[in-house]
MIBA-562794 format. One record per residue (C-alpha): residue in three letters; x, y, z; residue number from 1. Coordinates in steps of 0.001 Angstrom, whole numbers. Example, Ala and Ser with C-alpha at 12.3 -4.5 7.8 and 13.67 -1.06 7.14 Angstrom:
BEGIN
res = ALA&u = 12300&v = -4500&w = 7800&n = 1
res = SER&u = 13670&v = -1060&w = 7140&n = 2
# end
This chain:
BEGIN
res = HIS&u = -8319&v = 7224&w = 14382&n = 1
res = LEU&u = -10522&v = 9846&w = 12757&n = 2
res = ARG&u = -13851&v = 11071&w = 14054&n = 3
res = GLY&u = -16902&v = 9769&w = 12249&n = 4
res = ASP&u = -17831&v = 13183&w = 10833&n = 5
res = LEU&u = -14352&v = 13547&w = 9301&n = 6
res = VAL&u = -14554&v = 10091&w = 7766&n = 7
res = ARG&u = -17937&v = 10945&w = 6218&n = 8
res = SER&u = -16558&v = 14231&w = 4879&n = 9
res = PHE&u = -13571&v = 12465&w = 3323&n = 10
res = GLN&u = -15874&v = 9845&w = 1836&n = 11
res = ARG&u = -18028&v = 12522&w = 164&n = 12
res = SER&u = -14898&v = 14126&w = -1290&n = 13
res = LEU&u = -13686&v = 10790&w = -2620&n = 14
res = ASP&u = -17103&v = 10112&w = -4160&n = 15
res = VAL&u = -16870&v = 13385&w = -6113&n = 16
res = VAL&u = -13355&v = 12608&w = -7366&n = 17
res = ALA&u = -14275&v = 9055&w = -8326&n = 18
res = ARG&u = -17186&v = 10324&w = -10481&n = 19
res = ALA&u = -15075&v = 12944&w = -12253&n = 20
res = GLU&u = -14547&v = 12309&w = -15946&n = 21
res = HIS&u = -10913&v = 13270&w = -16210&n = 22
res = PRO&u = -7614&v = 11421&w = -15914&n = 23
res = HIS&u = -6196&v = 10726&w = -12476&n = 24
res = LEU&u = -2584&v = 10466&w = -11359&n = 25
res = VAL&u = -2304&v = 9023&w = -7871&n = 26
res = ILE&u = 1041&v = 9189&w = -6093&n = 27
res = TYR&u = 1306&v = 7413&w = -2772&n = 28
res = SER&u = 3645&v = 5521&w = -538&n = 29
res = ARG&u = 3360&v = 2265&w = 1303&n = 30
res = SER&u = 5023&v = 3885&w = 4314&n = 31
res = ASP&u = 2643&v = 6863&w = 4632&n = 32
res = SER&u = 1657&v = 6977&w = 8300&n = 33
res = LEU&u = -1235&v = 9413&w = 7729&n = 34
res = VAL&u = -3087&v = 7662&w = 4890&n = 35
res = GLY&u = -2509&v = 3932&w = 4778&n = 36
res = SER&u = -1803&v = 2377&w = 1400&n = 37
res = GLU&u = -4797&v = 70&w = 1869&n = 38
res = HIS&u = -7070&v = 3149&w = 1822&n = 39
res = VAL&u = -5414&v = 4550&w = -1297&n = 40
res = GLU&u = -5653&v = 1174&w = -3017&n = 41
res = ALA&u = -9349&v = 875&w = -2120&n = 42
res = PHE&u = -9879&v = 4317&w = -3662&n = 43
res = LEU&u = -7903&v = 3332&w = -6766&n = 44
res = GLU&u = -10362&v = 508&w = -7359&n = 45
res = ARG&u = -13092&v = 3127&w = -7810&n = 46
res = LEU&u = -11240&v = 5042&w = -10527&n = 47
res = SER&u = -11328&v = 4252&w = -14209&n = 48
res = GLU&u = -7785&v = 3570&w = -15439&n = 49
res = PRO&u = -5802&v = 5741&w = -13019&n = 50
res = GLU&u = -2111&v = 6310&w = -13548&n = 51
res = ILE&u = -233&v = 5298&w = -10431&n = 52
res = LEU&u = 3142&v = 6024&w = -8909&n = 53
res = ARG&u = 3497&v = 3812&w = -5841&n = 54
res = LEU&u = 6569&v = 4539&w = -3775&n = 55
res = GLU&u = 8055&v = 2386&w = -1060&n = 56
res = ARG&u = 9458&v = 4911&w = 1395&n = 57
res = SER&u = 8164&v = 8450&w = 1809&n = 58
res = GLU&u = 5855&v = 10147&w = 4243&n = 59
res = HIS&u = 2597&v = 11890&w = 3398&n = 60
res = VAL&u = 3076&v = 14692&w = 834&n = 61
res = ARG&u = 6876&v = 14246&w = 960&n = 62
res = HIS&u = 7127&v = 12227&w = -2254&n = 63
res = MET&u = 8442&v = 15154&w = -4278&n = 64
res = ILE&u = 11366&v = 15501&w = -1890&n = 65
res = ALA&u = 12098&v = 11846&w = -1172&n = 66
res = HIS&u = 11728&v = 10652&w = -4783&n = 67
res = ARG&u = 12364&v = 13828&w = -6771&n = 68
res = SER&u = 13346&v = 12296&w = -10128&n = 69
res = ALA&u = 10586&v = 9699&w = -10216&n = 70
res = TYR&u = 8009&v = 12225&w = -9013&n = 71
res = PHE&u = 8774&v = 14917&w = -11588&n = 72
res = ALA&u = 9186&v = 12442&w = -14421&n = 73
res = ARG&u = 5748&v = 10927&w = -13751&n = 74
res = VAL&u = 4002&v = 14272&w = -13229&n = 75
res = ALA&u = 5599&v = 15787&w = -16349&n = 76
res = GLY&u = 4676&v = 12743&w = -18432&n = 77
res = PHE&u = 1112&v = 12749&w = -17121&n = 78
res = LEU&u = 637&v = 16459&w = -17807&n = 79
res = ALA&u = 2252&v = 16285&w = -21234&n = 80
res = SER&u = 109&v = 13390&w = -22383&n = 81
res = HIS&u = -3166&v = 14753&w = -21031&n = 82
res = LEU&u = -2664&v = 18438&w = -21748&n = 83
res = LEU&u = -1673&v = 17686&w = -25330&n = 84
res = VAL&u = -4755&v = 15494&w = -25744&n = 85
res = SER&u = -6976&v = 18237&w = -24289&n = 86
res = ALA&u = -5391&v = 20906&w = -26500&n = 87
res = ASP&u = -5857&v = 18729&w = -29586&n = 88
res = ARG&u = -9550&v = 18218&w = -28743&n = 89
res = SER&u = -10055&v = 21952&w = -28237&n = 90
res = ALA&u = -8391&v = 22810&w = -31538&n = 91
res = GLY&u = -10364&v = 20228&w = -33494&n = 92
# end
């Protein structure tokens, strides 16, 4: 379990991210032993239309290794769709 001051610090960070007006891609695993999927899913409820890649079996920050194809396909698609939209807005 985390100390109360760490929980409050994490909560403040999550509050900032949840208020941000930009697209979110959240990649997580149900088997993450550091951050439980119930915490990620509670955070997802606070975001406006997040894109989600939920994996069944990979540890914290090991998704790129355990699910390489799915990981890079989703990240590349997310970046392509949002960077192109941002570039189009800047040009117009």
